[in-house]
KOLVOBA-481688 format. One record per atom (N, C-alpha, C, O): atom name; residue in one letter; x, y, z. Coordinates in pm, 1 decimal, decimal comma. Layout:
! residues N
CA/A/X/Y/Z
...
This chain:
! residues 64
N/M/-3535,0/-1566,0/-445,5
CA/M/-3662,2/-1613,8/-398,9
C/M/-3646,5/-1641,2/-241,8
O/M/-3572,4/-1730,6/-200,7
N/N/-3714,9/-1565,3/-163,5
CA/N/-3708,4/-1581,4/-18,4
C/N/-3848,3/-1624,2/39,2
O/N/-3951,5/-1578,5/-9,9
N/G/-3849,7/-1706,0/136,1
CA/G/-3981,8/-1733,5/194,6
C/G/-3974,6/-1675,1/337,0
O/G/-3874,2/-1682,0/408,0
N/N/-4091,4/-1616,6/371,8
CA/N/-4102,1/-1563,8/511,7
C/N/-4213,3/-1631,7/585,0
O/N/-4330,6/-1618,2/550,2
N/T/-4176,4/-1703,8/685,5
CA/T/-4270,6/-1773,9/772,3
C/T/-4269,7/-1721,8/908,3
O/T/-4177,1/-1749,1/984,6
N/S/-4370,5/-1646,1/943,8
CA/S/-4386,9/-1584,5/1074,8
C/S/-4254,5/-1531,2/1128,8
O/S/-4204,9/-1580,6/1230,1
N/G/-4199,4/-1435,6/1065,5
CA/G/-4078,6/-1369,5/1112,0
C/G/-3945,5/-1445,4/1081,4
O/G/-3837,8/-1388,0/1097,4
N/F/-3952,1/-1562,4/1041,6
CA/F/-3833,1/-1640,8/1005,8
C/F/-3806,1/-1642,0/855,6
O/F/-3889,7/-1687,9/777,7
N/Q/-3692,3/-1592,8/815,8
CA/Q/-3647,8/-1569,4/677,7
C/Q/-3581,5/-1680,7/619,5
O/Q/-3468,6/-1708,8/659,8
N/L/-3637,8/-1750,5/526,9
CA/L/-3577,2/-1860,3/456,2
C/L/-3509,4/-1818,2/331,4
O/L/-3569,1/-1744,7/252,6
N/N/-3386,3/-1860,5/307,2
CA/N/-3311,2/-1826,6/187,6
C/N/-3339,7/-1930,8/82,8
O/N/-3289,3/-2041,9/99,2
N/M/-3409,6/-1909,4/-16,2
CA/M/-3445,6/-2000,3/-121,6
C/M/-3362,4/-1992,3/-251,2
O/M/-3399,5/-2045,4/-355,9
N/D/-3251,4/-1924,9/-238,3
CA/D/-3170,1/-1897,8/-355,9
C/D/-3058,6/-2004,2/-354,4
O/D/-3016,3/-2048,0/-247,5
N/L/-3012,3/-2044,5/-470,9
CA/L/-2897,9/-2138,3/-488,9
C/L/-2774,0/-2063,8/-475,0
O/L/-2764,0/-1946,2/-510,1
N/T/-2671,6/-2137,5/-419,6
CA/T/-2537,4/-2069,6/-413,4
C/T/-2475,1/-2072,3/-544,2
O/T/-2529,5/-2135,4/-634,9
N/M/-2358,5/-2005,5/-564,3
CA/M/-2295,1/-2008,1/-697,7
C/M/-2252,8/-2149,1/-731,8
O/M/-2263,5/-2188,6/-847,9
N/E/-2207,0/-2224,2/-639,2
CA/E/-2165,7/-2365,9/-653,6
C/E/-2287,0/-2463,7/-702,3
O/E/-2279,3/-2554,3/-785,3
N/Q/-2393,5/-2423,7/-633,2
CA/Q/-2520,8/-2508,8/-669,1
C/Q/-2569,3/-2471,1/-809,4
O/Q/-2621,3/-2555,2/-882,7
N/K/-2551,8/-2344,7/-845,5
CA/K/-2600,2/-2308,1/-986,5
C/K/-2504,9/-2382,8/-1080,8
O/K/-2550,4/-2432,0/-1184,0
N/F/-2375,6/-2393,5/-1050,5
CA/F/-2288,2/-2455,5/-1145,0
C/F/-2316,2/-2606,2/-1156,9
O/F/-2314,8/-2662,3/-1266,5
N/K/-2341,6/-2670,3/-1041,4
CA/K/-2381,0/-2801,2/-1046,6
C/K/-2516,9/-2830,2/-1123,2
O/K/-2533,8/-2932,0/-1190,3
N/M/-2603,9/-2739,1/-1108,0
CA/M/-2735,5/-2746,0/-1177,0
C/M/-2714,0/-2735,1/-1323,6
O/M/-2780,8/-2804,4/-1400,4
N/R/-2624,7/-2652,1/-1366,1
CA/R/-2597,2/-2636,7/-1515,7
C/R/-2537,2/-2774,3/-1566,2
O/R/-2578,3/-2824,2/-1671,0
N/I/-2441,4/-2833,1/-1491,2
CA/I/-2387,2/-2960,0/-1541,4
C/I/-2498,0/-3069,2/-1541,1
O/I/-2506,7/-3151,2/-1632,5
N/F/-2582,4/-3066,9/-1434,7
CA/F/-2687,8/-3160,7/-1436,9
C/F/-2784,7/-3141,1/-1568,2
O/F/-2825,3/-3236,3/-1634,7
N/E/-2813,7/-3013,0/-1593,7
CA/E/-2899,2/-2993,0/-1704,2
C/E/-2847,4/-3035,3/-1835,7
O/E/-2921,1/-3079,4/-1924,0
N/E/-2714,4/-3020,7/-1848,2
CA/E/-2656,3/-3075,2/-1970,7
C/E/-2650,7/-3228,6/-1976,7
O/E/-2663,4/-3287,3/-2084,2
N/S/-2632,8/-3289,0/-1867,9
CA/S/-2637,0/-3432,3/-1855,3
C/S/-2776,5/-3489,1/-1889,1
O/S/-2790,3/-3592,8/-1953,9
N/V/-2879,7/-3415,1/-1841,5
CA/V/-3012,9/-3471,0/-1867,2
C/V/-3049,7/-3455,8/-2015,0
O/V/-3120,4/-3539,0/-2072,0
N/R/-3000,1/-3347,7/-2075,5
CA/R/-3030,8/-3337,4/-2224,8
C/R/-2975,4/-3448,5/-2303,0
O/R/-3032,6/-3485,8/-2405,4
N/A/-2858,1/-3508,4/-2257,4
CA/A/-2807,8/-3620,8/-2330,9
C/A/-2873,4/-3753,7/-2308,9
O/A/-2844,3/-3848,8/-2381,4
N/M/-2956,6/-3763,7/-2216,4
CA/M/-3026,8/-3884,7/-2179,4
C/M/-3146,3/-3912,7/-2270,5
O/M/-3210,9/-3823,5/-2325,4
N/N/-3169,8/-4039,4/-2282,0
CA/N/-3292,2/-4083,1/-2344,9
C/N/-3405,4/-4077,5/-2253,2
O/N/-3383,1/-4074,1/-2132,2
N/P/-3529,2/-4076,2/-2299,8
CA/P/-3649,4/-4055,3/-2210,8
C/P/-3647,1/-4156,4/-2089,2
O/P/-3677,3/-4120,6/-1975,3
N/D/-3608,5/-4286,7/-2121,9
CA/D/-3623,8/-4386,9/-2015,2
C/D/-3514,1/-4355,4/-1902,6
O/D/-3543,8/-4375,1/-1784,7
N/E/-3397,7/-4310,4/-1935,1
CA/E/-3300,5/-4273,3/-1847,0
C/E/-3345,5/-4152,1/-1765,0
O/E/-3327,6/-4150,8/-1643,2
N/A/-3404,7/-4048,3/-1830,7
CA/A/-3451,3/-3934,7/-1761,1
C/A/-3563,4/-3973,5/-1657,9
O/A/-3563,7/-3925,3/-1544,6
N/R/-3649,4/-4054,0/-1697,3
CA/R/-3767,7/-4098,6/-1618,2
C/R/-3707,1/-4172,3/-1490,4
O/R/-3745,3/-4142,6/-1377,2
N/D/-3618,9/-4261,8/-1512,3
CA/D/-3562,9/-4324,5/-1403,4
C/D/-3493,1/-4242,8/-1304,0
O/D/-3500,2/-4268,8/-1183,9
N/L/-3418,0/-4133,3/-1356,7
CA/L/-3347,1/-4041,3/-1277,3
C/L/-3450,8/-3957,5/-1198,9
O/L/-3428,4/-3926,9/-1081,8
N/L/-3559,7/-3921,7/-1259,8
CA/L/-3663,8/-3838,8/-1194,2
C/L/-3727,4/-3926,1/-1082,2
O/L/-3758,8/-3870,9/-976,8
N/L/-3746,6/-4050,9/-1098,2
CA/L/-3808,6/-4129,6/-992,4
C/L/-3709,9/-4152,1/-873,5
O/L/-3751,5/-4160,5/-758,0
N/Q/-3578,5/-4161,6/-905,8
CA/Q/-3480,7/-4176,9/-800,6
C/Q/-3461,8/-4043,9/-720,2
O/Q/-3439,6/-4044,6/-599,2
N/A/-3471,6/-3933,6/-792,3
CA/A/-3466,8/-3800,5/-729,3
C/A/-3583,4/-3782,9/-635,2
O/A/-3566,0/-3734,2/-523,5
N/S/-3705,4/-3822,8/-679,4
CA/S/-3833,1/-3803,4/-607,0
C/S/-3815,7/-3889,6/-481,6
O/S/-3848,8/-3843,7/-372,2
N/K/-3767,2/-4007,4/-493,0
CA/K/-3763,5/-4089,4/-370,8
C/K/-3655,3/-4038,5/-273,7
O/K/-3673,9/-4050,9/-152,6
N/L/-3545,5/-3983,0/-320,6
CA/L/-3450,0/-3924,0/-234,5
C/L/-3501,7/-3798,2/-162,9
O/L/-3467,7/-3771,0/-47,7
N/L/-3579,3/-3728,2/-230,8
CA/L/-3646,8/-3603,0/-165,8
C/L/-3739,0/-3651,9/-58,2
O/L/-3739,2/-3592,6/49,7
N/M/-3819,6/-3757,9/-78,7
CA/M/-3917,3/-3808,2/17,3
C/M/-3837,5/-3860,2/139,8
O/M/-3880,1/-3835,3/252,6
N/L/-3719,6/-3933,8/121,6
CA/L/-3638,7/-3987,8/227,2
C/L/-3585,4/-3863,5/303,0
O/L/-3591,0/-3863,7/425,9
N/K/-3537,5/-3764,8/240,9
CA/K/-3485,3/-3641,7/308,0
C/K/-3594,9/-3578,6/394,1
O/K/-3568,0/-3539,5/507,7
N/D/-3715,6/-3568,1/343,6
CA/D/-3826,7/-3510,9/425,3
C/D/-3846,8/-3597,4/544,3
O/D/-3867,4/-3540,8/651,7
N/N/-3843,2/-3731,8/539,3
CA/N/-3864,0/-3820,1/650,2
C/N/-3755,2/-3809,6/752,7
O/N/-3781,1/-3816,0/872,9
N/I/-3634,0/-3793,5/706,4
CA/I/-3527,3/-3772,8/799,2
C/I/-3539,9/-3640,5/878,2
O/I/-3520,4/-3638,0/999,7
N/I/-3572,6/-3531,1/807,3
CA/I/-3589,8/-3408,1/868,2
C/I/-3696,6/-3411,1/972,3
O/I/-3679,2/-3361,5/1083,6
N/K/-3814,7/-3473,6/933,1
CA/K/-3929,7/-3491,0/1025,1
C/K/-3886,5/-3570,9/1157,7
O/K/-3923,9/-3535,0/1269,3
N/D/-3808,5/-3676,8/1136,5
CA/D/-3768,6/-3754,8/1250,9
C/D/-3671,6/-3680,7/1335,2
O/D/-3675,9/-3692,3/1457,7
N/L/-3585,0/-3605,8/1276,7
CA/L/-3486,3/-3521,3/1352,9
C/L/-3571,8/-3411,4/1438,5
O/L/-3544,6/-3386,6/1556,0
N/M/-3672,2/-3351,6/1370,9
CA/M/-3748,3/-3254,0/1443,3
C/M/-3827,2/-3317,8/1562,1
O/M/-3844,9/-3252,8/1665,1
N/K/-3875,6/-3447,4/1547,5
CA/K/-3945,6/-3512,3/1652,3
C/K/-3851,4/-3532,4/1772,7
O/K/-3894,2/-3524,3/1887,8
N/H/-3731,1/-3557,1/1746,1
CA/H/-3622,3/-3592,6/1852,4
C/H/-3552,1/-3460,6/1895,4
O/H/-3460,0/-3462,6/1977,0
N/E/-3598,2/-3345,0/1838,3
CA/E/-3539,3/-3216,3/1867,7
C/E/-3391,7/-3204,9/1852,1
O/E/-3324,7/-3144,1/1935,7
N/Y/-3336,5/-3264,5/1742,0
CA/Y/-3203,3/-3263,5/1697,8
C/Y/-3174,9/-3133,0/1614,8
O/Y/-3060,5/-3094,0/1591,5
N/I/-3283,2/-3071,9/1574,1
CA/I/-3271,4/-2945,9/1490,6
C/I/-3320,5/-2832,0/1576,7
O/I/-3321,5/-2717,1/1532,4
């Protein structure tokens, strides 16, 4: 899966290492009870939002 934004090619594929980590994560989630899975989902969502904020802040200051 690749995204093309005005001539800029984004690589949207996982590396082999990321695929391996994803497989381990999938197996861990299957072993969780619903409350643990819900808490993990909320933590992951918060981390993704924080990452977005950091990227936006870096772009404002032209570090990227």
